[in-house]
MARDOVO-306558 format. One record per residue: residue in one letter; y, x, z of N, C-alpha, C in turn. Coordinates in steps of 0.001 Angstrom, whole numbers, padded with zeros to 6 digits, always signed. Each point is the difference from the previous one (the first is absolute). Layout:
# residues N
AYXZYXZYXZ...
//
This chain:
# residues 119
X-028245-033326-055659+000144-000926+000736+001048-000905+000304X-000419-001376+000593+000937-001099+000199+000849+000226+000752X+001110-000759+000183+000732-000557+000778+000216-001119+000669X-000189-000019+001253-000233-001059+001065+001510-000731+000615X+000068-000989+000011+001474-000375+000915-000774-000791+001234X-000348+000490+000792-000208-000467+001324+001132-000458+000740X+000222-001865+000487+000594-000691+000976-001177-000046+001260X+000330+000222+001003-000758-000833+001162+000832+000588+000855X+000569-000938+000937+000700-000128+001414-000842+000716+001161X-001115+000203-000062-000538+000012+001435-000288+001963-000422X+000595+000541+000495+000179+001794+000328-001064+000319-000074X-001043-000321+000746-001014+000828+000260-001005-000120-001431X-000107-001476-000385-000653+000258-001015+000582-000095-001557X+001278+000673-000168+000336+000088-000591-000250+001650-000239X+000311+000617+001053-000603+001241-000126-001493+000475-000118X-000709-000768+000516-001451+000034-000186-000189-000198-001630X+000527-001115+000000-000301-000276-002222+000592+001059-001278X+000771+000168+000984+001224+001490-000850-001187+001100-000522X-000719+000458+001698-000530+001087-000119-001310-000296-001013X-000579-001016+000557-000956-000154-000680-000350+000090-001589X+001253-000867-000809+000610+000138-000872-000079+001216-000744X+001058+000829+001013+000288+001237-000655-001532+000946-000531X-000774-000366+001474-001398+000832-000308-000679-000202-001413X+000147-001317-000303-000669-000263-001050+001245+000358-001700X+000667+000658+000303+000578+000653-000658+001249-000582-000575X+000344-001521+000317+001574-000261-000519+001000+000317+000958X+000594-000315-000757+001697+000275+000343+000459-001116+000798X+000585+000088+001327+000269-001183+000955+001353+000029+000339X+000692-001580-000415+001449+000237+000649+000214-001219+000621X+000137+000218+001364-000035-001487+000936+001033+000138+000857X+000168-002067+000389+001062+000149+000358-000266-001503+000857X+000818+000147+001087-000721-001326+001343+000683-001026-000268X+000587-000318-001101+000482-001136-000392+000103-000465-001793X-000160-001490-000132+000136-000149-001390+001092+000558-000445X+001200-000487+000839+001318+000525-000960+000230+001084-000957X-000384+001036+001207+000288+001602+000125-001026+000328-001041X-001473-000580-000484-000582+000034-001408+000362-000182-000784X+000492-001558-000192+000575+000019-001180+001107+000980-000370X+000868+000234+000826+001268+001084-000248-000580+000760-000664X-001414+000857+000267-000455+001317-000441-000493-000389-000922X-001001-001444-000736-000627-000342-001146+001454-000348-001121X+000911-000094+000529+001109-000044-001349+000587+001436-000310X-000444+001062+000936+000711+001573-000346-000990+000573-000941X-001541-000431+000093-000744+000958-000719-001354-000983-000081X-000854+000589-001004-001046-001137-000022-001273+000240+000489X-000992-000483+000469-001254+000353+000522-000928-000782-000806X-001457-000094+000564-001064-000351-000778-000381-001166+000729X+000105-000012+001297-000512-001574+000877+000672+000172+001211X+000143-001546+000286+000647-000047+000950-000747-000290+001367X-000142+000536+000813-000985-000830+001160+000766-000190+001273X+000007-001270+000001+001075-000397+001168-000851-001218+001066X+000537+000212+001200-000184-000867+000731+000580-001309+000026X-000766-001062+000252+001038-001799-000140+000737+000307+000779X+000153-000266+001104+000718-000190+001170+000704+000995+000589X+001059+000381-000544+001177+000739+000307+001265-000064+000053X+001245+000557+001161+001039-000558+000355+000701+000228-001487X+001166-000410-000056+001161+000117-001277-000622-000823-001148X-001159+000400-000005-000171-000610-001378-001970+000154+000055X-000479-001107-000584-001186-000143+000444-000758+000414-001242X-001395+000795+000281-000522+000340-001551-000267-000874-000964X-000254-001222+000005+000027-001257-001324+001427+000371-000829X+000867-000184+000851+001407+000343-000718+000214+001068-000722X-000380+001027+000883+000104+001620-000428-000938+000153-001423X-001109-000911+000101-000444+000259-001071+000137-001178-001144X+000411-000611+000239+000664-000953-001299+001115+000769-000956X+001094+000497+001309+001096+000930-000649-000607+001323-000592X-001103+000371+000320-000279+001213-000378-000462-000094-001120X-000568-001443-000328-000498-000311-001260+000589-000444-001424X+001157-000406+001057+000935+000196-001146+001077+001215-000604X+000230+000551+000657+000115+001152-000176-000752+001165-000736X-001404-000036+000151-001257+000868-000841-001222-001155-000152X+000411-000633-000683-001396-001001-000455-001664+000764-000403X+000318+001455+000048-001461+000338-000047-000567+000591+001378X+001008-000024+000942-000573+000019+001428-000847-000215+000527X-001058+000785+000349-000956-000724+000445+000039-000055+001908X-000344-001112+000166+000485-000427+001590-001246-000232+000645X-000037+000460+001261-000653-000521+001236+000228-000297+001364X-000635-001291+000233+000560-000346+001801-000666+000393+000510X+000292+000801+001503-001037-000074+001108+000403-000692+001152X-000452-000847+000198+000152-000894+000887-001267-000233+001434X+000741-000579+000850-000937-000747+001218+000213-002072-000229X+001054+000004-001101-000426-001654-000345-000115+000407-001369X-001023-000352-000384-000762+000190-001455+000414-001649-000270X+000058-001000+000579+000221-001436-000112+001176-000362-000765X+001223+000809+000880+001071+000115-000722+000203+000699-001436X-000702+000966+000146-000092+000670-001354-000223-000814-001262X-001065-000902+000521-001078-000518-001149+000620-001636-000549X+001582-000410+001040+000489-000940+000097+000780-000207-001528X-000530-001016-001362+001171+000178-001163+001410-000580+000525X+000178-000115+000961+001469-000722+000312+000620+001532+000271X-000273+000810+000353+000446+001504+000120+000347+000449-001094X-000398-000273-001488-000153+000524-001168+000149+001668+000152X-000936+000226+000569-000284+001555-000176-000551+000120-001550X+000140+001511-000141-000503+000251-002052-001360-000385+000446X-000607-000631-001631-000822-000593+000288-001431+001252-000008X+000660+001243-000607-000915+000839-000262-000254+000829+001447X+000733-000212+000641-000085+000730+001537-001223+000235+000444X-000873+000954+001028-000941-000068+000197+000421-000154+001596X-000369-000447+000959-000307-000440+001538-001165+000813+000935X+000327+000934+000629-001130+000826+000734+000698-000568+001237X-000940-000663+000847-000035-000738+001547-000106+001497+000771X+001149-000106+001572-000503+000617+000743-000829-000386+001112X-000985+000850+000540-000254+000893-000141-001054+000400-000939X+000622+001173-000740-000960+001127-001136-000050+000521+000908X-001098+001110-001321-000292+001183-000003+000331+000816-000671X+000914+001304+000338+000948+000912-000354-000926-000279-002073X-001491+000568+000989-000491+000070-001907-000084-001223-000803X+000202-000822+000566-000151-001596-000980+001851+000242-000595X+000530+000501+000768+001700+000132-000531-000144+000904-000968X-000174+001085-000215-000253+000768-001073-000795-000221-000513X-000939-000639-000016-000870-000676-001481+000934-000833-000339X+000427-000636+000317+001232-001389-000417+000786+000486-001102X+000608+001065+000862+001493+000655-000671-001104+000239-001486X-000753+000622+000286-000852+000898-001081-000423-000539-001299X-000165-001136+000221-000354-001264-000926+000859-000329-000599X+001594-000414+000782+001140-000627-000669+000774+001322-000614X-000097+000883+000163+000386+000860-000653-000272+000485-001459X-001381-000121+000064-000817+000450-001306-000112-001091-000965X+000690-001269+000423+000069-001171-000736+000542-000161-000803
//
C-alpha cells in the first residue's frame, strides 16, 4: 500500500480526493495547507506528495521543492486549476513532477497516481 501526503486547501475537494484514493487502496494523510504538510513530511516518509499549487501559508511549488530536498525519491503530483502557473519554469517546480489540471475525473486522478506509484 502506498502512502500519499495530500495538501489541498479546499475542504470538500480534500475529503473527496482522500476518499477516492483510500478506496483505490492508498493510505492518505491530508492537510489544508503546505506548511502543515511539510511538517508532517519531516516526521515520516511518504511515497507521493499530491498537492494543490495555490494554498495559504506555503504554496504547492514551495512545498514540492522543500519536500524534494528532504526526500529526492519522493514522487510529486500537482493538482491545480492554474496549469500555466505550474508549467512556468520561473516557478522552479521539480522537473519530474506530474501536473493534473482541474477539473478532472476521479478515474483520471487514480489512474495517474497508479502510474506514478508504479514508475
